[in-house]
C-alpha positions in Angstrom: -161.6 39.8 3.8 -162.1 43.3 5.0 -164.6 43.8 7.7 -166.1 47.4 6.5 -166.0 46.6 2.6 -168.3 47.4 0.0 -168.5 46.5 -3.3 -169.8 48.6 -6.4 -173.3 47.6 -6.6 -173.8 49.3 -3.1 -172.2 52.0 -4.0 -173.6 53.0 -7.4 -177.0 52.6 -5.8 -177.7 55.6 -3.9 -180.7 54.1 -2.1 -178.2 52.1 -0.5 -174.9 54.4 -0.3 -176.7 57.7 0.7 -177.8 56.3 3.8 -174.7 55.4 5.1 -172.6 57.9 6.6 -168.9 57.9 7.8 -167.5 60.4 10.3 -163.7 61.1 11.6 -163.0 63.4 14.0 -159.7 64.8 15.4 -160.2 64.4 19.4 -160.6 68.2 20.0 -164.1 68.5 18.6 -163.7 68.6 14.9 -165.1 66.6 12.6 -165.7 65.6 8.9 -168.4 63.7 7.9 -170.8 62.5 4.5 -172.2 59.9 2.8 -170.2 56.9 1.5 -170.5 58.8 -1.8 -169.2 61.9 -0.6 -172.6 63.3 -1.2 -173.8 65.4 1.6 -177.1 64.9 2.8 -177.3 66.9 6.2 -176.2 70.4 6.7 -174.2 69.2 9.3 -172.0 67.5 6.9 -168.7 68.7 5.6 -165.2 67.7 4.8 -163.9 69.9 7.4 -166.1 71.0 10.1 -164.3 72.8 13.0 -165.0 74.7 16.4 -164.8 78.6 16.1 -164.7 79.7 20.1 -164.1 83.6 18.4 -167.7 83.4 17.0 -169.5 80.8 19.3 -169.9 77.4 20.7 -171.3 75.6 17.3 -169.3 74.2 15.0 -168.6 75.8 11.7 -168.5 74.2 8.3 -165.9 75.2 6.6 -165.1 73.2 3.5 -168.0 71.5 2.4 -166.3 69.0 -0.2 -163.8 68.7 -2.7 -164.3 67.4 -6.0 -161.8 65.4 -8.1 -161.7 65.6 -11.7 -159.6 62.8 -13.9 -158.5 64.6 -17.2 -156.9 62.6 -20.0 -156.8 63.5 -23.7 -158.9 66.5 -22.8 -161.4 64.5 -21.7 -162.9 65.2 -18.0 -164.5 62.7 -15.4 -165.9 64.3 -12.7 -165.7 61.8 -9.9 -168.2 64.3 -7.2 -171.9 64.1 -6.1 -174.3 66.5 -5.3 -178.1 66.8 -5.0 -179.6 69.6 -6.3 -183.2 70.8 -6.0 -185.4 68.8 -8.2 -184.2 65.8 -7.5 -181.2 65.9 -9.4 -177.7 64.6 -8.9 -174.9 65.9 -10.8 -172.1 65.4 -11.8 -173.1 61.5 -10.7 -169.6 60.5 -10.0 -170.3 57.7 -7.7 -170.8 55.5 -11.0 -167.1 55.5 -11.4 -166.4 53.9 -7.6 -165.3 50.2 -8.0 -165.2 49.8 -4.1 -164.9 51.1 -0.6 -163.2 49.9 2.1 -162.9 51.4 5.6 -161.2 49.1 7.8 -158.1 51.0 8.5 -158.1 54.5 6.7 -161.6 55.2 4.3 -160.4 54.2 0.7 -162.4 54.8 -2.5 -161.5 53.3 -5.5 -162.4 54.9 -9.0 -162.1 53.0 -12.1 -162.6 55.5 -15.1 -161.5 53.3 -18.4 -157.9 52.7 -18.1 -157.4 55.3 -14.8 -157.9 53.3 -11.2 -157.5 56.3 -8.7 -157.4 55.9 -4.9 -158.5 58.2 -2.5 -157.8 57.7 1.3 -158.8 60.3 3.9 -157.9 60.5 7.4 -158.5 63.7 10.2 -155.1 64.6 11.9 -155.5 63.8 15.6 -155.9 66.7 17.8 -155.7 69.4 14.6 -158.2 71.3 12.5 -156.4 69.3 9.2 -158.1 66.8 6.9 -155.6 64.9 4.8 -156.9 62.9 1.3 -154.1 60.9 -0.5 -154.6 60.5 -4.0 -152.8 57.4 -5.6 -152.8 56.9 -9.1 -152.9 53.2 -9.3 -152.8 52.4 -13.0 -153.1 54.8 -16.3 -152.1 53.9 -19.9 -151.4 57.9 -20.9 -150.8 61.4 -19.2 -153.3 62.0 -16.5 -154.2 65.6 -14.8 -156.3 65.9 -11.5 -158.5 68.9 -11.0 -159.9 69.9 -7.7 -162.7 71.8 -6.8 -163.2 73.0 -3.4 -166.8 73.8 -2.1 -166.8 76.5 0.7 -169.5 77.3 2.9 -167.9 79.1 6.0 -171.3 79.1 7.9 -172.3 77.5 11.2 -174.0 73.7 11.1 -176.9 75.2 12.3 -177.1 77.6 9.4 -177.8 77.5 5.5 -175.2 80.0 3.2 -176.7 81.7 0.4 -175.4 83.5 -2.6 -174.1 87.0 -1.3 -172.1 89.9 -2.0 -171.0 90.0 1.3 -168.3 87.0 1.0 -164.8 88.0 0.4 -163.5 86.8 -3.0 -160.0 87.3 -1.8 -157.2 84.7 -1.4 -153.4 84.4 -1.2 -151.0 82.4 -2.7 -149.4 79.9 0.2 -146.6 77.1 -0.4 -148.5 74.8 -3.1 -151.6 76.2 -2.6 -154.1 79.1 -1.2 -155.7 81.0 1.4 -159.0 82.4 1.5 -161.5 83.2 4.6 -164.8 84.2 3.3 -166.2 86.3 6.4 -164.7 88.3 9.1 -164.3 86.3 12.5 -163.5 83.1 10.9 -160.2 81.5 10.8 -158.4 81.5 7.3 -158.9 78.1 5.4 -155.3 76.7 4.0 -155.9 74.3 1.0 -152.7 72.9 0.0 -151.0 69.8 -1.7 -147.5 67.6 -1.3 -147.0 68.9 -5.1 -146.6 72.1 -6.9 -150.0 72.8 -8.6 -151.7 75.6 -10.4 -154.7 77.3 -8.6 -157.0 78.8 -11.4 -159.1 81.6 -9.9 -162.9 81.3 -11.4 -164.9 82.0 -8.2 -168.5 81.1 -8.9 -171.5 80.2 -6.6 -173.2 76.9 -7.1 -177.0 77.0 -6.3 -179.9 75.3 -5.1 -177.6 72.0 -3.0 -180.1 70.3 -1.1 -179.5 68.1 1.8 -182.4 65.4 2.1 -181.9 64.3 5.4 -182.8 68.0 6.6 -186.0 67.6 4.3 -186.9 64.4 5.9 -186.6 66.3 9.5 -189.1 69.1 8.6 -186.7 71.6 8.0 -185.0 74.5 5.4 -182.8 72.3 2.6 -181.0 74.1 0.5 -178.3 76.3 0.3 -175.4 78.0 -2.3 -171.7 77.0 -1.9 -168.8 79.3 -3.0 -166.1 77.7 -5.6 -163.3 80.0 -5.5 -161.6 78.2 -8.7 -160.1 74.7 -9.0 -156.3 73.4 -8.6 -154.9 71.2 -11.4 -151.9 69.0 -11.0 -150.4 66.1 -13.1 -149.8 62.5 -11.6 -147.7 60.1 -12.8 -149.0 56.1 -12.7 -147.8 54.9 -9.0 -147.6 58.2 -7.8 -149.3 59.8 -4.6 -150.3 63.2 -3.8 -151.8 64.5 -0.5 -154.6 67.1 -0.4 -154.3 69.3 3.1 -157.5 71.4 4.3 -156.6 73.1 7.9 -157.1 76.5 9.6 -153.0 76.2 9.8 -150.6 76.8 7.5 -148.4 73.2 7.0 -145.4 72.8 5.3 -146.3 70.7 2.4 -143.1 68.4 2.1 -143.8 67.3 5.7 -147.4 66.3 4.4 -146.0 62.4 3.6 -145.0 62.1 6.8 -148.1 63.3 8.6 -150.0 61.1 6.5 -148.3 57.8 7.2 -148.1 58.8 10.7 -151.7 59.1 11.3 -152.2 55.7 9.4 -149.4 54.1 12.1 -151.8 54.6 14.8 -154.9 53.9 13.6 -156.4 50.3 15.2 -158.0 48.5 11.9 -161.3 48.0 12.1 -161.5 44.1 11.5 -164.4 43.0 13.9 -166.9 44.3 16.3 -165.2 45.5 18.9 -162.4 47.2 17.1 -165.2 49.1 15.4 -166.4 50.3 18.8 -162.9 50.9 20.2 -162.4 53.5 17.1 -165.7 55.0 17.9 -165.1 55.4 21.6 -162.3 57.4 21.0 -164.4 59.8 18.5 -166.0 60.9 21.5 -162.9 62.3 23.0 -162.5 65.9 23.2 -158.8 67.5 24.4 -158.9 71.3 25.1 -156.5 73.7 24.8 -156.1 74.1 28.6 -155.8 70.0 29.1 -159.4 69.8 30.0 -160.3 66.2 29.0 -164.1 65.8 27.9 -166.5 63.3 26.5 -168.9 65.0 23.5 -172.5 63.2 23.9 -172.4 62.4 20.2 -172.3 63.7 16.7 -173.1 65.7 15.0 -174.9 68.3 16.9 -174.3 67.2 20.6 -172.0 68.8 23.0 -170.6 68.0 26.2 -173.7 66.6 28.7 -173.0 66.1 32.2 -175.8 63.2 32.5 -174.0 61.7 29.2 -170.4 62.1 30.4 -171.1 59.8 33.7 -173.0 57.6 32.3 -170.6 56.7 29.2 -167.2 57.3 30.7 -166.8 53.8 32.2 -168.1 52.1 28.7 -165.8 54.5 26.8 -162.6 54.1 28.9 -162.7 51.1 31.5 -164.0 48.5 29.3 -161.2 49.2 26.8 -158.7 49.1 29.0 -158.2 53.2 29.1 -158.5 54.2 32.8 -156.1 57.0 32.1 -158.5 58.5 30.1 -161.4 57.6 32.7 -159.2 59.6 35.3 -158.5 62.8 32.7 -162.2 63.5 31.7 -163.1 62.9 35.3 -160.7 65.5 36.8 -162.5 68.1 34.1 -166.0 66.6 35.2 -165.5 66.8 39.0 -164.1 70.3 38.5 -167.8 71.5 37.4 -169.7 69.4 39.5 -167.8 70.8 42.7 -168.3 74.1 41.5 -172.0 73.5 40.8 -172.5 72.4 44.6 -170.6 75.2 45.9 -172.7 77.7 43.5 -169.9 79.1 41.9 -169.9 79.9 38.1 -168.7 76.8 35.8 -165.2 77.0 34.2 -165.6 74.1 32.3 -167.4 73.2 29.0 -170.0 70.8 30.1 -173.8 71.2 29.9 -176.5 70.4 32.1 -174.7 70.0 35.0 -178.2 71.2 37.2 -180.0 68.1 35.9 -180.8 66.7 39.7 -179.8 62.7 38.5 -175.8 64.2 37.6 -174.3 63.7 41.0 -176.2 60.2 40.9 -174.6 59.0 37.9 -171.3 60.4 38.9 -171.4 57.8 41.9 -172.2 55.3 39.6 -169.1 56.3 37.6 -166.9 56.2 40.4 -168.0 52.7 41.3 -167.5 51.3 38.3 -164.1 52.5 38.4 -163.2 51.1 41.5 -164.2 47.8 40.4 -162.2 47.9 37.9 -158.9 49.5 39.4 -159.4 48.6 42.7 -160.8 50.2 46.2 -157.8 51.6 47.8 -157.1 53.6 44.3 -160.7 54.6 43.9 -161.0 56.0 47.4 -157.7 57.8 47.2 -158.7 59.5 44.0 -162.6 59.8 44.9 -163.2 59.2 48.4 -163.9 62.6 49.1 -165.7 63.5 45.9 -168.2 60.6 46.9 -168.7 61.8 50.7 -169.4 65.4 49.5 -171.8 64.2 47.0 -173.9 62.2 49.3 -173.4 65.3 52.2 -174.5 67.8 49.3 -177.8 65.4 48.8 -178.2 64.7 52.5 -178.2 68.5 53.4 -180.7 69.4 50.4 -177.9 71.4 48.7 -179.6 70.5 44.9 -182.2 73.1 44.2 -184.3 70.5 42.5 -183.7 67.1 44.6 -185.0 67.1 47.9 -184.1 64.1 50.4 -187.8 63.5 52.1 -188.5 61.7 55.4 -188.9 58.3 53.9 -185.5 58.4 52.7 -186.7 59.0 48.8 -185.4 61.7 46.6 -188.1 64.1 45.1 -187.7 66.3 42.1 -190.0 68.6 40.5 -190.2 67.6 36.8 -193.7 69.0 35.8 -192.7 72.2 33.9 -189.2 71.4 32.9 -187.7 67.9 32.0 -185.2 66.9 34.7 -184.6 63.6 33.4 -183.0 61.4 30.7 -186.5 61.4 28.8 -185.7 65.4 28.3 -188.0 66.0 25.1 -190.0 69.1 25.1 -192.8 70.7 23.2 -194.6 73.8 23.2 -191.9 74.8 26.3 -193.5 71.9 28.4 -192.1 68.3 29.0 -193.5 65.6 26.4 -193.0 63.2 29.3 -193.3 65.3 32.4 -191.6 62.7 35.4 -191.9 64.3 38.5 -191.7 63.7 42.0 -190.4 60.0 43.2 -188.6 59.3 40.1 -187.9 55.3 39.7 -184.0 55.4 38.7 -183.2 58.4 40.7 -184.0 56.7 43.9 -182.4 53.4 42.6 -179.4 55.3 42.2 -179.7 57.0 45.3 -179.6 53.6 46.8 -177.2 52.0 45.4 -175.1 55.6 46.2 -176.1 55.0 50.1 -175.0 51.0 50.0 -171.5 51.8 47.7 -170.5 54.4 50.1 -171.4 52.7 53.3 -169.1 49.9 51.7 -166.7 52.0 51.1 -166.7 54.2 54.3 -166.4 50.6 56.1 -163.6 49.3 54.4 -161.6 52.5 55.3 -162.5 52.3 58.9 -164.8 55.0 58.8 -168.1 53.0 60.6 -169.6 55.6 62.0 -170.2 56.9 58.5 -170.7 53.3 57.4 -173.5 52.7 60.0 -175.1 55.9 59.2 -175.2 55.3 55.3 -176.6 51.8 56.3 -179.5 53.1 58.4 -180.3 55.7 55.5 -180.1 53.3 52.9 -182.9 50.4 54.9 -185.0 53.4 55.2 -184.8 54.0 51.3 -185.0 50.2 50.9 -188.3 50.0 52.2 -189.8 53.4 50.9 -188.6 51.8 47.7 -190.7 48.6 47.8 -193.9 50.6 49.1 -193.7 53.3 46.4 -192.8 51.7 43.1 -193.4 48.0 43.4 -197.3 47.4 42.2 -199.5 44.1 42.0 -198.7 43.6 38.4 -195.2 42.8 39.0 -193.4 45.9 37.7 -192.3 49.3 39.1 -194.3 52.4 38.8 -192.2 55.1 36.7 -192.5 57.9 39.2 -194.9 58.8 41.7 -196.1 62.5 42.7 -198.5 62.5 45.8 -201.8 60.8 44.1 -200.3 61.1 40.9 -198.9 57.5 39.6 -197.4 56.6 36.2 -198.3 53.1 35.4 -196.5 53.2 31.9 -194.3 50.4 31.6 -190.7 52.1 30.9 -187.3 51.1 31.0 -186.4 53.4 33.8 -187.2 50.6 36.0 -184.1 48.2 34.8 -181.9 50.1 37.0 -183.5 48.9 40.2 -182.2 45.3 38.8 -179.0 46.3 36.9 -177.3 48.3 39.6 -174.9 46.8 42.0 -177.1 47.1 45.1 -180.6 47.0 44.6 -183.7 47.5 46.8 -185.7 44.5 45.2 -185.7 41.0 46.3 -185.1 38.4 43.9 -188.2 37.8 42.9 -189.2 41.2 42.4 -186.0 41.8 40.4 -187.2 38.6 38.0 -190.3 40.2 37.7 -189.0 43.5 36.7 -186.6 41.8 33.6 -189.6 39.7 32.8 -191.7 42.4 31.7 -189.1 44.6 30.2 -188.3 40.9 28.2 -191.6 40.8 27.3 -192.7 44.4 26.5 -189.4 46.3 25.8 -186.9 44.7 24.6 -185.8 44.8 21.1 -182.8 43.7 18.9 -181.8 47.5 19.5 -181.9 48.0 22.8 -185.2 48.7 25.1 -187.9 50.5 24.1 -188.8 54.1 25.9 -192.7 52.7 26.6 -194.2 49.6 25.8 -196.8 49.0 23.0 -199.1 48.2 25.7 -198.9 51.4 27.1 -201.1 54.3 26.1 -199.4 56.8 23.7 -196.8 54.7 22.1 -195.4 56.2 19.1 -192.2 53.9 18.1 -191.7 55.8 14.7 -189.0 59.1 14.9 -189.8 60.1 11.6 -191.3 63.5 10.5 -190.8 67.3 11.5 -189.3 68.5 14.5 -192.7 68.7 17.1 -193.6 64.7 15.7 -190.0 63.7 16.5 -190.4 65.3 19.8 -193.5 63.4 20.8 -192.2 60.1 19.7 -188.3 60.5 21.3 -189.7 58.9 24.4 -192.5 57.1 23.7 -191.6 53.8 22.0 -188.2 54.2 20.5 -185.4 51.8 21.2 -181.8 52.6 23.0 -179.0 50.4 23.0 -177.6 52.2 26.1 -180.7 51.0 28.3 -180.3 47.7 26.6 -177.0 47.4 28.3 -178.6 47.8 31.8 -181.2 45.3 30.5 -178.3 42.8 30.1 -175.9 43.5 33.0 -179.3 42.9 34.8 -179.9 39.5 33.1 -176.6 38.5 33.8 -176.6 39.8 37.4 -179.5 37.4 37.9 -179.0 34.8 36.3 -175.1 34.5 35.4 -173.7 32.0 32.8 -177.2 30.6 31.8 -178.2 33.4 29.8 -174.4 34.1 28.1 -175.9 32.9 24.4 -178.8 34.9 25.2 -177.4 38.3 25.7 -174.9 37.0 23.0 -177.4 36.9 20.4 -178.8 40.5 21.2 -175.3 41.9 20.6 -176.0 40.6 17.1 -178.3 43.3 16.6 -176.2 45.9 17.3 -173.5 44.5 15.1 -175.8 44.8 12.2 -176.0 48.5 12.5 -171.8 48.6 12.6 -172.0 49.0 8.3 -175.6 50.3 7.7 -176.2 53.8 9.0 -173.0 55.3 10.1 -170.2 53.2 9.3 -168.6 51.7 12.4 -171.0 53.4 15.1 -174.0 53.7 16.7 -176.9 55.5 15.8 -178.8 57.7 18.6 -182.3 55.8 18.6 -184.2 53.4 16.8 -187.6 52.7 15.7 -189.7 50.7 18.4 -191.2 48.6 15.6 -189.2 46.6 12.6 -187.6 47.2 10.8 -185.8 49.3 13.8 -184.4 51.8 11.6 -181.6 54.0 13.0 -182.5 57.7 13.8 -181.2 60.7 15.1 -177.4 61.5 15.8 -175.3 59.4 13.6 -173.2 58.4 16.8 -174.3 58.3 20.5 -171.8 57.9 23.1 -173.9 56.3 25.8 -174.9 53.4 23.1 -171.4 52.6 22.1 -170.4 52.8 25.6 -172.8 50.0 26.8 -172.7 47.7 24.4 -168.7 47.8 25.0 -169.4 47.6 28.9 -171.8 44.7 27.7 -169.1 43.0 26.2 -166.9 43.4 28.9 -169.3 41.6 31.4 -169.8 39.1 28.7 -165.8 38.1 29.4 -166.3 38.3 32.9 -169.2 36.1 33.0 -167.7 33.3 30.5 -164.8 32.6 33.0 -167.1 32.6 35.8 -167.7 29.1 37.0 
């Protein structure tokens, strides 16, 4: 029985199938995405979506979709599906779907009378090329396939509409054509593994609508250009491969290319293997061999904080320390350039956020625990020293070390933490001053670096760091611990935020905590009572003012809900680490039950991966981006922790 298999009843029910999305990436920034029935519901959806650095740093939809029509005895059966204005769906090809299976290669099986046609789709690694294999499994008479490409040639953040500027020119290439709608874009090559006939019949399909954009309060319709169609005869048992790419390909190599790509795929036959595949989707290798982790799909870029938080889970937790080192090499370059006030040569955004160097230390700490202290010190010992010195000396423009040993950051006018939503140019949650997770990370960094220094024989540095850590510890307790047993979220002079938020959990989950055992238990208890959901921790307690758990509606409404009660799986990862740290094996079954809530998502929203966030109230719907790196990472890291504690006596 396949782990990710959907029967006809699900596929033909648009309420069920349209909410389920599919993502394929090439590990170099390009992707392919749609719903299970290949009806695009977002402007970000497309069969071939690629970066075009000559234009900007956004992704661009070149090929929106490809409609396949089965022709027998002159009768045409179009397997495509598009939503048009007025809630009209056409041509309703989903009714021919017999089943969908995504366990290895996303595979759709269609049945049209006596015809059974199988379609398998794969994105070639490190190439801007989508490959689709059509196999005629059964047919009782001569069969022809007709393919109609829908072209967009626009940024994922925009729409295209019928216009007279778009070029209708095309050139024949081997077993296909190449075309380019606008200057500045690369050519789009559409080729088949078998000779075919292209019929030039240019037209615009008008009023295609994207319901996900409607839900989000955005414009939601566009026109797509169809240059004509390809026709090719196919025999029973025969396979034909279609390739859409920004480069020419030799058609005779397509079968081998497809088979090679299938051969390296990990079967998504359980929860863990789904997450491993999802982890690889965030990889981003650039032509200069820099390695990055994208923060999510479909609209996120590489962000510094997300990189360091997600890095251990996406690499070390699945036994891939080599990729940790590659990403860290690129990230260290950017971090050093920022600390030295040089222009960034890497494509990492938000390097200026004040907690970024603190999360970098945490990521290195996870590497050291996984790969050994000697290796960790050899690779990152100097970086650790330089980060602590940089912070101590006040090098960061918005991170001040006060005499009490605590770090101060100004977040009144501009968001400086992961709770970064803004409305009318101002932070929705203006966390400022002594911020609880900043100082938990700082204490952890001091203790970790002190232990590393002592182990390397640098006792003078170790003693200095330990003295500063002791001061930080006392000030942390004096500043954040309140009489109700939880931690204030931030303190800025006389301003104290009493909201119950999940950021306090870091003070327990990190290896070195400034809290006593009883204080840690008290924090975990209140997080359990007020913040825990099956999808992670809420960003705000329902008992706190401003609780807004439903991430729905237009942009402004969603901005106000983003960190005011929504649930985040990555926070759940740190919560579960805190539970295991405090209660060891006695909490194993509890944590395992929590993991069920995440596994439920694998076949419900974006197939095989985890959404960005969830509503904070039942039924905890997935919202936002279809795939989010920190969520996948922390679930994987939790699975690794479960394994570790399971073997402990």
